[in-house]
C-alpha positions, -999 to +999 in steps of 0.1 A: -628+436-474-626+419-445-604+408-419-598+371-434-586+390-467-563+410-448-544+375-440-559+368-402-585+340-404-608+344-370-628+310-380-591+294-377-584+308-344-622+291-334-608+257-348-575+256-329-593+266-296-617+241-304-590+212-310-562+219-283-594+216-257-589+178-248-550+184-243-558+215-221-582+196-200-553+170-193-535+191-173-561+205-146-553+205-113-580+210-085-568+245-079-581+250-115-611+271-115-630+278-147-624+266-183-604+274-215-620+302-232-619+331-206-602+364-205-579+353-179-567+321-163-585+314-130-564+298-105-572+290-063-548+300-039-559+273-021-521+262-031-506+287-004-526+274+025-502+255+053-472+275+042-458+297+067-444+324+044-455+315+009-432+326-018-445+331-058-418+317-082-419+326-119-402+318-150-406+328-189-388+316-216-391+307-255-377+275-275-356+299-300-339+289-332-349+250-328-379+255-340-365+260-372-359+222-371-394+218-363-404+236-394-380+218-417-390+184-406-429+193-402-429+181-367-444+203-341-455+178-312-423+183-291-415+222-290-444+227-268-424+206-241-393+225-246-411+254-240-427+241-204-394+227-195-374+257-200-396+278-177-405+251-153-372+238-143-363+277-134-387+277-109-378+236-098-344+247-093-355+276-069-371+255-047-404+260-065-436+238-071-448+248-106-486+257-103-500+269-140-486+275-173-497+298-203-485+300-236-481+325-261-477+314-300-474+339-327-476+331-364-479+338-395-509+321-405-531+299-383-531+263-392-554+248-366-542+212-371-504+227-363-514+254-334-534+219-319-499+198-323-477+229-307-503+230-278-505+190-272-466+190-263-472+223-242-496+199-229-479+171-226-450+192-206-476+206-179-485+170-173-446+157-171-440+188-146-476+186-124-489+221-136-519+233-153-525+247-187-544+280-178-547+299-208-522+307-239-528+336-271-523+323-307-515+355-321-516+357-364-491+379-377-497+380-416-465+399-432-449+404-400-437+365-400-438+338-432-469+319-434-456+284-425-433+298-393-444+307-356-427+317-325-432+300-291-428+313-258-444+304-223-448+316-187-449+296-156-459+307-121-450+283-089-450+286-053-423+276-022-424+280+012-395+307+020-383+283+043-380+255+017-362+282-014-331+270-027-311+301-028-270+289-027-261+307+001-248+278+026-235+261+001-198+259+015-163+236+008-167+202+004-202+200-006-211+174-038-222+184-069-245+156-085-255+162-120-290+150-136-286+138-173-301+155-203-319+142-232-293+158-256-288+198-267-323+207-249-331+242-263-299+262-267-271+264-289-292+261-318-280+291-339-250+271-337-260+239-344-276+253-377-240+267-385-225+234-381-250+207-399-271+214-432-301+226-424-318+204-450-344+179-446-319+153-460-297+165-436-319+161-410-330+125-420-293+112-422-288+084-395-259+084-377-243+050-361-228+070-336-263+082-326-284+051-332-305+075-348-312+104-373-295+138-365-334+153-366-349+132-341-317+135-319-316+173-321-355+178-319-350+155-286-376+176-261-360+193-229-361+172-200-383+182-173-367+180-136-395+188-115-406+155-101-369+145-097-362+177-073-397+165-056-383+134-048-351+146-035-371+170-013-396+142-001-363+123+010-354+148+037-323+164+017-321+203+017-307+212-015-282+240-012-279+251-047-296+244-083-285+253-115-301+245-147-277+242-177-292+263-200-276+294-225-243+299-214-237+264-204-218+255-175-195+286-172-222+308-170-248+287-153-230+268-123-214+299-108-254+315-104-262+290-075-227+299-059-218+323-028-189+340-029-160+324-016-170+290-030-157+275-065-169+246-084-149+212-095-166+195-122-150+161-132-154+153-171-147+117-166-174+113-138-205+109-167-205+100-204-212+133-225-236+121-250-228+114-288-243+143-301-219+167-281-188+147-295-204+151-333-212+185-332-177+194-316-160+173-340-177+183-374-178+225-362-144+222-348-153+239-320-132+246-291-137+223-259-139+253-237-169+269-263-185+236-260-187+238-224-194+276-228-229+272-246-243+235-240-254+214-211-228+187-225-253+157-213-262+176-180-296+190-174-297+204-139-269+201-110-273+205-074-252+209-044-257+189-019-241+184+017-221+150+011-237+133+039-269+139+018-250+130-019-263+088-018-296+098-006-300+123-033-288+103-058-307+073-052-341+098-048-333+108-081-331+075-098-367+067-081-381+098-099-370+078-134-336+103-141-301+094-141-277+110-117-240+113-118-215+125-088-200+153-110-180+175-086-174+188-055-172+222-040-138+242-029-128+275-013-115+305-039-129+326-061-166+324-072-169+305-107-162+267-120-130+248-131-137+218-152-113+191-156 
């Protein structure tokens, strides 16, 4: 009897590391010390120099049941982007610059080529965020997970000067809400998605005219990473007062998280185009509109609050970073919360 016969292939683990090395190397920043394979990831604290009061920010998350689609479609190169996005967007909407990232992959069986594809996506997400992939773990769990399945999670650390933190405390009546377009469903609400649509390869390969793509391609589109857009806004001289990453809980849970007491957000539904996937999902699932806005991003992955005089500058800075902005609403006096009208 040996470890391999017990279900854990150590040699496959070695091969996975070798296959992913080229992807990891592409994410390196000057502060990275050493290479992949150590017991910990080393990152120089030089990034803190020049800051009056440096603050470390962190974010951790996973991809959730969206991975079920990756299993069915046998496509594993995009869920890594999702994982990075869920973490670094949280760091960025607090005013931070993501510095480095670590991933954790639990799998039923280590198939090196599949693991390398997952890490390829993680590395791509890190490159989009400007963060270094400094380490990770692939854990083989025979008997605990089905052989063909895995669970991907990650952890990001970022930095900000205390004066640059986005806290929402200075949001006031009259401030403008600007939304940034999402790429679709992102990584939330897939338990409901999987109840509405048949989760078969045939169903996911079905082409929908209104989507301009297959259902699977549309749903598997990776989560947008807004780090560069927020940096562009900062570089334009705008002080973002509040930022909300629209994830699980949709508008009703996430937008109030950036608001101070006594301020209410008003979002105009007609201010932007809701992507067709949400209309299709709502129609096929017979889902109430309130539930849709309480579950999904509905086409806006990030919402910012800025002073009225900064609105146009903010919009231009977001466009300059390659994202699509919309002026979606306004802040009003009232009980903390959000109205969608």
